[in-house]
N, C-alpha and C positions, 0 to 999 in steps of 0.2 A: 173475120177472115172469110173471103168469098172464094170457095173452091181452092183453097191453098194447096191442096194435094191432088188436083185433078190430073196433072201432067207427070206424075211420079209413079214409080212401081209400088207394089204392095209393101215391100220391105221398108222403103224410104217413108211411105205413108205411115206405117206402124211407128217408126222412129220419131216422126214429127208429132204424131198423136201422143207419144209418151212424154215428149218435152212439153207439150200443152197441159197434159194431165198433171205432171210431176212439177214442172217449173213455174206454173202459173196458179198455184194454189191461192185461195182468197182473192182471186181476180175474176171479173166477169169477162167472158170471151164469147163474142157472138160468132158462130160458125154457119156459114151457108154451105150445105153439102148435098150431093146427089147419092153418094155412097152412104148407105145407112150404117155401115160398120164405123164410119167416121163419127157418128153421133151416139152409138150404142152405149158408150161409157160415160157420156156427159151427165151432169147432175140433173138437168132439165132440158126439155126439148119442146120447141114451138113449131107445130105443124101448120103450114100456110096453105091456103087454097084460095085461088083467085084474089090474091092480095090481102086476104084476111086471115087472122089467127083462128084456127078451128079447134085446135087441141093443144094443151099445155100440160107438161108434168114429167115425171121421171120415165125414161124410155121402157123400163120393165112394167110400170104401172099402165102406161098407154097401151103396150102390147096386150095386157090382160083384157082391155076394153075391146069392143067390136067397132072400133072407129077406123078413121083414115090411116093412122099410124100402123095399126095391124094389117090393113090392106096393103100398104106399101111394103111391109116386111114380107107378106105372103107372096107378093109379086117379084121380089128381089132374087137375083141369082145368088145372093148371100143368105137366103132364107134359113137353111139349116143351121149354119153358124150363128146367125142372130137369134134364132129361136132358143138354142142352148144358152146363149148369153143371158137372155131375158128370163128364162125359167130357172137359172141358177142363182139369180140375185135374191 
C-alpha cells in the first residue's frame, strides 16, 4: 500500500491500521509511509535511502540503534509518542 492513509484524518488512519494489523494476520503487507506512526507496530521495517535498503528489522530494535530509523523518529513531530511505543516493547 502506497500512502494508503495520507489523505485521511488520524482517527480514520488508526481504524485502517487496526484492520491491517488484525485482519491480515499471516499475510505479508508492504506499506509505503511517511508517517512513522503508520509503521510503528509493524513486524518489520525496511528503511530506504536513495533507492537502497539501508536498515531492516523490528521498529523498536531499529530505534535502539544509532541509525537512520532513529534519526527519522527524532526528527518526527510524533517523536514523543513513537519513543514511548518503542521503549515499551
